[in-house]
ZAMARGU-4260 file (C-alpha; in steps of 0.2 Angstrom, whole numbers, plus 5000, padded with zeros to 4 digits):
<rodrens>
0) 5016/4835/4991 | 5003/4836/5005 | 4997/4853/5009 | 4987/4860/5024 | 4976/4875/5023
5) 4974/4880/5041 | 4960/4892/5046 | 4950/4896/5061 | 4932/4890/5063 | 4920/4901/5072
10) 4913/4893/5088 | 4896/4901/5083 | 4896/4892/5066 | 4895/4908/5055 | 4899/4906/5037
15) 4905/4920/5026 | 4918/4925/5013 | 4933/4919/5022 | 4926/4901/5024 | 4922/4901/5005
20) 4939/4907/5001 | 4948/4893/5011 | 4937/4880/5003 | 4941/4888/4986 | 4960/4888/4989
25) 4960/4869/4994 | 4949/4865/4979 | 4961/4875/4967 | 4977/4866/4974 | 4969/4849/4971
30) 4962/4854/4954 | 4977/4863/4947 | 4992/4854/4954 | 4998/4836/4957 | 4997/4840/4976
35) 4984/4834/4989 | 4977/4848/5000 | 4967/4847/5016 | 4958/4860/5027 | 4964/4860/5045
40) 4953/4870/5057 | 4954/4876/5075 | 4938/4881/5083 | 4939/4898/5090 | 4927/4908/5102
45) 4930/4926/5099 | 4916/4932/5110 | 4929/4935/5124 | 4948/4936/5127 | 4949/4919/5136
50) 4941/4910/5121 | 4953/4919/5109 | 4969/4915/5119 | 4963/4897/5119 | 4963/4898/5100
55) 4980/4904/5100 | 4986/4891/5112 | 4977/4877/5102 | 4985/4883/5086 | 5003/4884/5094
60) 5002/4865/5098 | 4994/4859/5082 | 5003/4843/5075 | 5006/4847/5057 | 5020/4835/5054
65) 5010/4825/5042 | 5011/4840/5029 | 5025/4845/5018 | 5018/4863/5017 | 5006/4874/5027
70) 4996/4889/5022 | 4988/4899/5036 | 4976/4913/5032 | 4971/4922/5049 | 4973/4924/5067
75) 4975/4914/5078 | 4980/4899/5068 | 4995/4907/5061 | 5004/4904/5078 | 5006/4887/5072
80) 5024/4879/5070 | 5030/4871/5054 | 5046/4873/5044 | 5037/4877/5028 | 5024/4889/5034
85) 5017/4902/5022 | 5005/4916/5028 | 4992/4921/5016 | 4984/4936/5026 | 4966/4940/5025
90) 4968/4951/5040 | 4972/4951/5059 | 4959/4955/5072 | 4956/4973/5066 | 4947/4978/5082
95) 4964/4977/5091 | 4973/4985/5076 | 4968/5000/5066 | 4950/5000/5073 | 4955/4999/5092
100) 4954/5018/5094 | 4935/5017/5090 | 4932/5009/5107 | 4939/5023/5118 | 4951/5010/5126
105) 4969/5016/5133 | 4984/5009/5123 | 4995/5007/5138 | 4991/4991/5148 | 4991/4995/5167
110) 4986/4978/5176 | 4976/4980/5192 | 4979/4962/5198 | 4995/4952/5203 | 4990/4938/5190
115) 4988/4950/5175 | 5004/4959/5180 | 5014/4943/5179 | 5007/4941/5161 | 5011/4959/5156
120) 5028/4958/5164 | 5032/4942/5154 | 5026/4950/5138 | 5038/4965/5140 | 5053/4954/5145
125) 5053/4940/5132 | 5050/4941/5114 | 5053/4923/5108 | 5042/4908/5105 | 5051/4898/5118
130) 5041/4907/5132 | 5024/4902/5124 | 5020/4888/5137 | 5024/4899/5152 | 5014/4913/5145
135) 4999/4902/5141 | 5000/4894/5159 | 5001/4912/5167 | 4986/4918/5157 | 4976/4902/5161
140) 4980/4905/5180 | 4974/4923/5178 | 4958/4918/5169 | 4954/4905/5181 | 4957/4916/5196
145) 4948/4932/5190 | 4935/4925/5178 | 4930/4931/5161 | 4921/4947/5167 | 4936/4955/5176
150) 4940/4972/5169 | 4958/4967/5165 | 4951/4954/5154 | 4939/4965/5145 | 4938/4962/5126
155) 4943/4973/5117 | 4955/4981/5130 | 4973/4985/5133 | 4978/4968/5139 | 4969/4959/5124
160) 4978/4971/5112 | 4995/4968/5120 | 4993/4949/5120 | 4986/4948/5102 | 5000/4960/5095
165) 5013/4949/5104 | 5006/4933/5098 | 5005/4940/5080 | 5023/4946/5080 | 5029/4929/5085
170) 5018/4921/5072 | 5024/4932/5058 | 5042/4934/5062 | 5055/4930/5048 | 5061/4914/5057
175) 5043/4907/5058 | 5037/4910/5041 | 5043/4906/5024 | 5034/4919/5014 | 5021/4933/5017
180) 5006/4936/5006 | 4991/4947/5007 | 4975/4947/4997 | 4976/4965/4993 | 4988/4980/4993
185) 4976/4988/5006 | 4980/4973/5018 | 4998/4973/5013 | 5001/4991/5017 | 4991/4993/5034
190) 5002/4999/5048 | 5008/4985/5060 | 5001/4970/5050 | 5018/4963/5045 | 5036/4963/5053
195) 5047/4978/5049 | 5057/4974/5033 | 5044/4961/5027 | 5036/4965/5011 | 5020/4955/5008
200) 5017/4949/4990 | 4999/4953/4984 | 4989/4938/4978 | 4970/4943/4976 | 4957/4930/4979
205) 4947/4926/4963 | 4928/4924/4964 | 4920/4908/4969 | 4918/4897/4954 | 4900/4894/4957
210) 4897/4913/4957 | 4908/4917/4943 | 4900/4905/4930 | 4893/4916/4916 | 4875/4921/4919
215) 4873/4937/4909 | 4855/4942/4904 | 4844/4957/4901 | 4850/4971/4912 | 4840/4982/4923
220) 4841/4990/4940 | 4855/4989/4953 | 4860/4974/4964 | 4872/4972/4979 | 4875/4958/4991
225) 4883/4961/5008 | 4882/4956/5026 | 4871/4969/5033 | 4882/4978/5046 | 4889/4995/5049
230) 4906/4992/5040 | 4898/4989/5023 | 4890/5006/5024 | 4873/5001/5016 | 4866/5016/5025
235) 4876/5027/5014 | 4870/5018/4999 | 4852/5019/5005 | 4854/5038/5007 | 4862/5040/4990
240) 4847/5033/4982 | 4838/5049/4986 | 4850/5057/4973 | 4847/5044/4959 | 4834/5052/4948
245) 4835/5039/4934 | 4822/5025/4935 | 4831/5011/4944 | 4827/4999/4958 | 4840/4993/4971
250) 4840/4975/4977 | 4850/4972/4993 | 4854/4953/4997 | 4861/4947/5013 | 4857/4947/5032
255) 4865/4954/5047 | 4862/4964/5063 | 4859/4981/5054 | 4844/4974/5044 | 4830/4981/5054
260) 4838/4998/5054 | 4842/4998/5036 | 4824/4993/5032 | 4817/5007/5042 | 4830/5019/5033
265) 4824/5014/5016 | 4805/5013/5021 | 4802/5030/5011 | 4809/5024/4995 | 4799/5010/4986
270) 4813/5007/4974 | 4823/4998/4987 | 4820/4980/4992 | 4829/4968/5003 | 4831/4950/4996
275) 4838/4941/5012 | 4849/4926/5009 | 4853/4922/4991 | 4861/4906/4985 | 4876/4905/4973
280) 4866/4902/4957 | 4854/4916/4961 | 4868/4927/4965 | 4877/4925/4949 | 4860/4928/4940
285) 4857/4944/4950 | 4875/4951/4946 | 4872/4946/4927 | 4856/4955/4926 | 4861/4972/4935
290) 4866/4987/4926 | 4879/4990/4940 | 4883/4984/4957 | 4886/4997/4971 | 4898/4992/4984
295) 4904/5005/4996 | 4911/4998/5012 | 4924/5007/5022 | 4942/5001/5020 | 4937/4983/5015
300) 4951/4970/5014 | 4948/4965/4996 | 4929/4964/4992 | 4925/4948/4983 | 4909/4956/4978
305) 4919/4966/4965 | 4927/4950/4957 | 4909/4942/4957 | 4901/4957/4948 | 4916/4958/4936
310) 4914/4940/4931 | 4897/4944/4925 | 4903/4959/4915 | 4894/4971/4928 | 4903/4987/4933
315) 4905/4992/4951 | 4902/5009/4959 | 4913/5011/4975 | 4920/5025/4985 | 4937/5032/4986
320) 4940/5026/5004 | 4933/5008/5001 | 4950/5000/5001 | 4952/4984/4992 | 4938/4987/4979
325) 4948/5003/4973 | 4962/4992/4967 | 4951/4984/4954 | 4938/4998/4951 | 4946/5010/4940
330) 4936/5026/4938 | 4928/5027/4921 | 4937/5011/4915 | 4929/4996/4926 | 4917/5006/4936
335) 4915/5022/4945 | 4923/5029/4960 | 4914/5042/4971 | 4917/5052/4986 | 4910/5044/5002
340) 4895/5055/5003 | 4877/5052/4998 | 4877/5066/4984 | 4893/5061/4976 | 4888/5042/4977
345) 4870/5045/4971 | 4876/5055/4956 | 4889/5042/4951 | 4875/5029/4951 | 4864/5040/4942
350) 4877/5042/4928 | 4879/5024/4926 | 4860/5020/4925 | 4857/5034/4913 | 4870/5028/4900
355) 4868/5009/4898 | 4879/5008/4883 | 4893/5016/4894 | 4889/5004/4908 | 4891/4990/4896
360) 4908/4996/4890 | 4913/4997/4908 | 4907/4979/4911 | 4917/4972/4897 | 4933/4980/4904
365) 4928/4974/4921 | 4926/4956/4915 | 4943/4957/4906 | 4951/4963/4923 | 4942/4949/4933
370) 4950/4936/4921 | 4967/4941/4927 | 4963/4935/4944 | 4962/4916/4943 | 4963/4901/4955
375) 4978/4894/4945 | 4987/4911/4946 | 4984/4912/4965 | 4990/4894/4967 | 5006/4897/4957
380) 5009/4913/4967 | 5007/4905/4984 | 5017/4889/4980 | 5030/4896/4969 | 5042/4882/4962
385) 5031/4869/4971 | 5016/4874/4961 | 5019/4860/4947 | 5003/4867/4939 | 4994/4854/4927
390) 4986/4868/4917 | 4993/4880/4904 | 4994/4895/4915 | 5000/4906/4901 | 4984/4901/4891
395) 4973/4905/4906 | 4981/4922/4909 | 4988/4925/4891 | 4977/4941/4889 | 4984/4949/4904
400) 5000/4957/4897 | 5004/4966/4881 | 5021/4957/4881 | 5029/4941/4887 | 5032/4938/4905
405) 5050/4939/4910 | 5050/4922/4918 | 5042/4913/4903 | 5049/4920/4886 | 5062/4932/4880
410) 5059/4951/4885 | 5051/4961/4872 | 5051/4980/4871 | 5052/4994/4858 | 5052/4988/4840
415) 5064/5002/4834 | 5051/5010/4823 | 5053/5027/4832 | 5070/5029/4826 | 5075/5036/4844
420) 5088/5030/4855 | 5083/5018/4869 | 5088/5021/4887 | 5087/5007/4900 | 5083/5013/4918
425) 5088/5002/4932 | 5079/5003/4949 | 5076/4992/4965 | 5057/4996/4963 | 5044/4997/4950
430) 5034/5013/4944 | 5017/5006/4938 | 5009/5011/4955 | 5020/5024/4963 | 5017/5027/4981
435) 5032/5037/4988 | 5045/5050/4984 | 5058/5039/4975 | 5044/5030/4965 | 5035/5046/4961
440) 5051/5054/4955 | 5055/5039/4944 | 5038/5038/4936 | 5036/5056/4932 | 5054/5061/4927
445) 5057/5046/4916 | 5040/5047/4909 | 5043/5065/4904 | 5060/5059/4897 | 5051/5047/4886
450) 5046/5062/4875 | 5064/5063/4870 | 5070/5045/4870 | 5062/5028/4872 | 5063/5023/4890
455) 5064/5004/4895 | 5062/5004/4914 | 5068/4988/4923 | 5063/4986/4941 | 5064/4973/4954
460) 5048/4969/4964 | 5046/4962/4982 | 5027/4960/4980 | 5024/4949/4965 | 5030/4932/4959
465) 5025/4935/4941 | 5036/4945/4930 | 5029/4956/4916 | 5033/4969/4902 | 5020/4982/4900
470) 5018/4998/4891 | 5016/5013/4903 | 5015/5026/4890 | 5019/5030/4872 | 5038/5030/4875
475) 5039/5021/4892 | 5040/5002/4895 | 5042/4993/4911 | 5049/4976/4914 | 5045/4969/4932
480) 5057/4956/4939 | 5051/4947/4954 | 5065/4944/4967 | 5068/4926/4969 | 5063/4918/4986
485) 5082/4916/4990 | 5085/4935/4986 | 5070/4940/4997 | 5076/4929/5011 | 5093/4937/5010
490) 5085/4955/5012 | 5073/4950/5025 | 5086/4941/5036 | 5098/4956/5035 | 5084/4968/5039
495) 5079/4958/5054 | 5097/4960/5060 | 5100/4978/5055 | 5084/4984/5063 | 5077/4993/5048
500) 5073/4987/5030 | 5090/4986/5020 | 5083/4976/5005 | 5088/4991/4994 | 5107/4989/4999
505) 5107/4971/4995 | 5097/4972/4979 | 5112/4972/4968 | 5125/4964/4980 | 5114/4948/4980
510) 5107/4951/4963 | 5114/4934/4957 | 5100/4926/4968 | 5088/4932/4955 | 5096/4926/4938
515) 5082/4934/4928 | 5089/4951/4933 | 5105/4948/4924 | 5097/4941/4909 | 5085/4956/4907
520) 5099/4968/4910 | 5110/4960/4896 | 5095/4958/4884 | 5088/4976/4886 | 5105/4984/4888
525) 5112/4977/4872 | 5099/4987/4863 | 5101/5003/4873 | 5111/5018/4869 | 5113/5023/4888
530) 5108/5017/4905 | 5101/5028/4919 | 5105/5021/4936 | 5091/5026/4948 | 5100/5026/4965
535) 5116/5016/4965 | 5111/4999/4972 | 5110/4989/4955 | 5127/4995/4949 | 5134/4977/4954
540) 5121/4969/4943 | 5125/4981/4929 | 5144/4978/4930 | 5141/4959/4930 | 5132/4960/4914
545) 5148/4967/4906 | 5139/4979/4894 | 5149/4992/4884 | 5136/5006/4888 | 5138/5023/4896
550) 5127/5026/4911 | 5120/5041/4920 | 5119/5040/4939 | 5103/5048/4945 | 5107/5052/4964
555) 5091/5053/4973 | 5101/5056/4990 | 5118/5056/4996 | 5116/5038/5001 | 5131/5036/5013
560) 5125/5051/5023 | 5107/5045/5023 | 5111/5027/5028 | 5123/5032/5042 | 5109/5042/5050
565) 5096/5028/5047 | 5105/5012/5052 | 5104/5009/5071 | 5119/5000/5080 | 5119/4982/5075
570) 5132/4968/5071 | 5130/4972/5053 | 5129/4991/5053 | 5148/4994/5049 | 5148/4981/5035
575) 5132/4988/5027 | 5138/5006/5028 | 5155/5001/5020 | 5145/4993/5005 | 5134/5008/5003
580) 5150/5019/5002 | 5159/5008/4990 | 5143/5006/4978 | 5140/5025/4979 | 5158/5029/4976
585) 5158/5018/4961 | 5142/5025/4954 | 5149/5043/4956 | 5166/5040/4949 | 5162/5027/4935
590) 5147/5036/4927 | 5147/5047/4912 | 5137/5060/4921 | 5130/5062/4938 | 5113/5070/4941
595) 5109/5076/4959 | 5092/5082/4966 | 5100/5098/4974 | 5115/5108/4973 | 5119/5104/4991
600) 5119/5085/4986 | 5130/5088/4971 | 5143/5097/4982 | 5143/5084/4995 | 5145/5070/4982
605) 5159/5080/4973 | 5168/5082/4990 | 5166/5065/4996 | 5171/5055/4981 | 5183/5068/4973
610) 5174/5071/4957 | 5174/5089/4948 | 5158/5098/4954 | 5157/5106/4936 | 5153/5088/4929
615) 5137/5087/4940 | 5120/5091/4934 | 5105/5096/4946 | 5088/5090/4941 | 5077/5092/4956
620) 5061/5084/4961 | 5046/5091/4952 | 5027/5090/4950 | 5013/5089/4938 | 5007/5107/4940
625) 4989/5110/4943 | 4981/5123/4932 | 4971/5132/4946 | 4970/5131/4965 | 4956/5134/4978
630) 4952/5151/4985 | 4954/5153/5004 | 4935/5152/5006 | 4934/5136/4996 | 4948/5128/5006
635) 4940/5133/5022 | 4923/5126/5017 | 4931/5109/5011 | 4940/5108/5028 | 4924/5110/5037
640) 4914/5098/5027 | 4928/5085/5029 | 4929/5087/5048 | 4910/5085/5049 | 4911/5068/5040
645) 4926/5063/5050 | 4917/5066/5066 | 4901/5059/5061 | 4896/5045/5072 | 4912/5045/5082
650) 4912/5039/5100 | 4925/5053/5104 | 4918/5070/5100 | 4931/5082/5095 | 4933/5101/5093
655) 4945/5101/5078 | 4944/5116/5067 | 4958/5113/5055 | 4968/5099/5046 | 4987/5098/5045
660) 4994/5084/5033 | 5011/5076/5031 | 5015/5062/5019 | 5030/5050/5020 | 5036/5032/5017
665) 5045/5021/5030 | 5061/5031/5028 | 5071/5037/5043 | 5070/5056/5039 | 5051/5054/5039
670) 5051/5044/5055 | 5060/5059/5063 | 5048/5071/5055 | 5033/5062/5063 | 5042/5063/5080
675) 5042/5082/5078 | 5023/5082/5074 | 5020/5071/5089 | 5030/5084/5100 | 5021/5100/5093
680) 5003/5093/5092 | 4998/5096/5110 | 5002/5115/5107 | 4989/5116/5093 | 4974/5107/5100
685) 4962/5113/5087 | 4972/5106/5073 | 4970/5087/5068 | 4987/5081/5062 | 4985/5067/5048
690) 5002/5058/5046 | 5000/5048/5030 | 5010/5034/5023 | 5020/5018/5029 | 5030/5028/5041
695) 5015/5026/5053 | 5020/5007/5055 | 5034/5013/5067 | 5022/5021/5078 | 5009/5007/5079
700) 5012/5004/5098 | 5016/5022/5103 | 5004/5032/5113 | 5002/5048/5103 | 4992/5064/5106
705) 4973/5064/5103 | 4975/5075/5088 | 4988/5065/5079 | 4981/5051/5067 | 4993/5039/5058
710) 4982/5034/5042 | 4994/5021/5034 | 4996/5021/5016 | 4984/5032/5006 | 4980/5031/4987
715) 4985/5045/4975 | 4967/5050/4974 | 4965/5051/4993 | 4981/5060/4994 | 4975/5073/4982
720) 4959/5075/4991 | 4968/5077/5008 | 4978/5091/5000 | 4962/5099/4994 | 4955/5099/5012
725) 4970/5103/5022 | 4972/5120/5031 | 4991/5117/5031 | 5003/5105/5024 | 5019/5101/5035
730) 5037/5097/5030 | 5045/5095/5047 | 5061/5087/5040 | 5077/5088/5051 | 5087/5075/5042
735) 5090/5067/5024 | 5096/5073/5008 | 5089/5076/4990 | 5075/5088/4986 | 5060/5085/4996
740) 5047/5080/4983 | 5032/5082/4996 | 5036/5101/4997 | 5035/5103/4978 | 5018/5093/4978
745) 5012/5104/4992 | 5016/5120/4982 | 5007/5114/4966 | 4992/5109/4976 | 4991/5127/4982
750) 4990/5122/5001 | 4998/5134/5014 | 5014/5126/5020 | 5025/5126/5035 | 5043/5118/5033
755) 5059/5118/5041 | 5074/5126/5032 | 5081/5109/5030 | 5065/5103/5022 | 5065/5117/5009
760) 5082/5112/5002 | 5084/5112/4984 | 5068/5123/4981 | 5070/5142/4978 | 5056/5146/4989
765) 5057/5161/5001 | 5050/5163/5019 | 5035/5174/5020 | 5033/5175/5001 | 5029/5157/4996
770) 5027/5148/5012 | 5033/5148/5030 | 5051/5142/5034 | 5055/5140/5052 | 5066/5131/5064
775) 5059/5115/5072 | 5058/5125/5089 | 5046/5137/5081 | 5036/5124/5071 | 5020/5124/5082
780) 5019/5143/5083 | 5020/5144/5064 | 5006/5131/5062 | 4996/5142/5074 | 5000/5157/5063
785) 4994/5149/5047 | 4978/5143/5053 | 4974/5160/5062 | 4977/5170/5046 | 4970/5160/5031
790) 4971/5175/5019 | 4989/5178/5021 | 4992/5160/5020 | 4983/5159/5004 | 4993/5174/4996
795) 5009/5164/5000 | 5001/5148/4992 | 4997/5157/4976 | 5014/5163/4975 | 5021/5146/4978
800) 5010/5138/4965 | 5017/5151/4952 | 5035/5147/4957 | 5032/5128/4954 | 5024/5130/4938
805) 5039/5140/4931 | 5053/5129/4937 | 5047/5112/4944 | 5035/5105/4931 | 5040/5087/4927
810) 5039/5090/4908 | 5053/5103/4909 | 5064/5092/4921 | 5061/5076/4910 | 5067/5085/4894
815) 5082/5092/4903 | 5087/5074/4909 | 5084/5068/4891 | 5096/5080/4885 | 5109/5074/4897
820) 5107/5056/4892 | 5107/5059/4874 | 5123/5069/4876 | 5132/5054/4883 | 5123/5040/4873
825) 5133/5028/4861 | 5127/5033/4844 | 5127/5016/4836 | 5114/5008/4847 | 5096/5009/4841
830) 5080/4999/4846
</rodrens>
């Protein structure tokens, strides 16, 4: 097979991590498979909009017919056309995506000339590749007539943003791409990067082989290497050195536009030196002789420096908001994660330098982590069945798992030594890195249930191509089953027609597309005393296995009601809803027990499917209770500090005094809740509203009030930090079902809350005693009331925290579910 790796080449001839990665990928395909790989480059001038659009044009007409498969990595080359096109996204043009607001440019495009108006009109009228020749011709005419310096053609600007987003949507659409991959979860979860319903698999880049060759020597001092520009935040690192009291030097390698400023900033500290350009051999030696590598960029895509340092058994110190690095740097395991301020960062560095034995242990764990990210594994992930690897990949990656991969050898699990019954949990998702309500419920509830029974969680994954069985806790094992390419394609195509993601609905109905799912269910189920069905959608796969095992249906929502509200009109809406109703009916009527998240949900399921309400059990969503909460004064101080850092260096000064937070996945009730936030925000201009989670993708092209920010996905650590600094947490739910997990999380965090009465369902909290419960029409005034009287808000928060500790702790709820399961378990099954 002949494979093209297609990438842009900067007209200015710059060389960096992306260029090294492309060459590394080509070399890996050649070295680890039978295939031949070539790099195909398109020269792109990104200094102005005309040059960028020319790059998109050249990419769209590339003749790639000589290649069997094509892998593109960046804009604008992914606008290419090929029947077997894989996108391995490094990133789009970030200055026209999440960084666009930094330039103070309007989001709406209002052309001032006839020529640009024609371009904008075509972009709004047509959304298909067939219009590309006409679009490029109209833009060429506008550019020739107006010239590159015309205000309509400014870069960045609203027309450039509209054009690039349109090009990228065409390039990444399901019909144009065979598969989506991203080099980190950070990239995969950014709002607007991928089409709705498309889940990018994560395939991290390994370190360059020249830099990862072992070069460990005597260790002293700190070393880092970066392009010297603002995004890498080397100014923060220089400032942090003032708080490093241990004897340690810092060497900074690299060149860039901020070099003079950084040298001036560091002039008063003779421990800091600048090394300029360092070649690969010297780079490896520098990593290998450092005690630690500080790397503190803001929202980095991946950060190859982390892999390079880890390869030399050197721990990395990074920041909580550094993005990609935090996916590898586990605090206290492979490095240290600090808050993004000089004091916290300096103290973290000081701690590592003062304890070289601890640093060495971190470094050994870091090297183990780096060895999981290999070129053979990347090639196998990107090429799938076409990989045909010549090396023994399981030997290369054999140390990664504690048990066999589901794609390579029989599933292993509990050895039976506990003497406890085993329970298999089936879900359309995995729980090793839970991000939203359903995943969080599963991880905590079934994790707590593992105190009572052995839990073998079996979950489908859309974001990996490598299965695994791993131990998540003493009594909790997870088997991850990657959806096959055909299974993924069924879900993506249906989602495109339906208008929202519907991969959950089709997970079990099309489960035969992933044969491994049936094999694992049969194998684990045969050794299980009971099954818990987390949501109903894998019931068809469970039926197909033909097991004689009772099951408990854990109903996260009333799915028929939820999907009826969520699904827009389309040619497949009625068929999808009919499938949901039939699957849910079977789950309710065939299960040995039904667990609902609220009494209201239990009543609706009982009425809808004619099952005796007395047979339902209610296990609401819970929380890990915090032992203490901040005082009103401590919270106000934390809010002020956070807002000062938020506004530091901003080109748009603000007068925000308070922070309101909302968290939600891409789930229709959360989209509706965000709409309410957008409606009320102008009425409370002194409050900054942070709307966090993947639901923000739906608002990527919307004009929103200046005091509303969609952050995209945030890590658990960042979420906890935001709950610590928020003046008020919001739960503006108007639709949905189940118990709202975010409300319970707010209560345990001790943050004042404003919720709708619908959002408070399933939680025995009272207005004025534990929180404020108001109608959507009074939401803005309630937020204003909370921020105006922090002492009253704190008294309610203290009472709410006590309520949660008594009734919603996950350990209590997990033990309750364990009792329900053991009551219906078949007695003869043991591990």
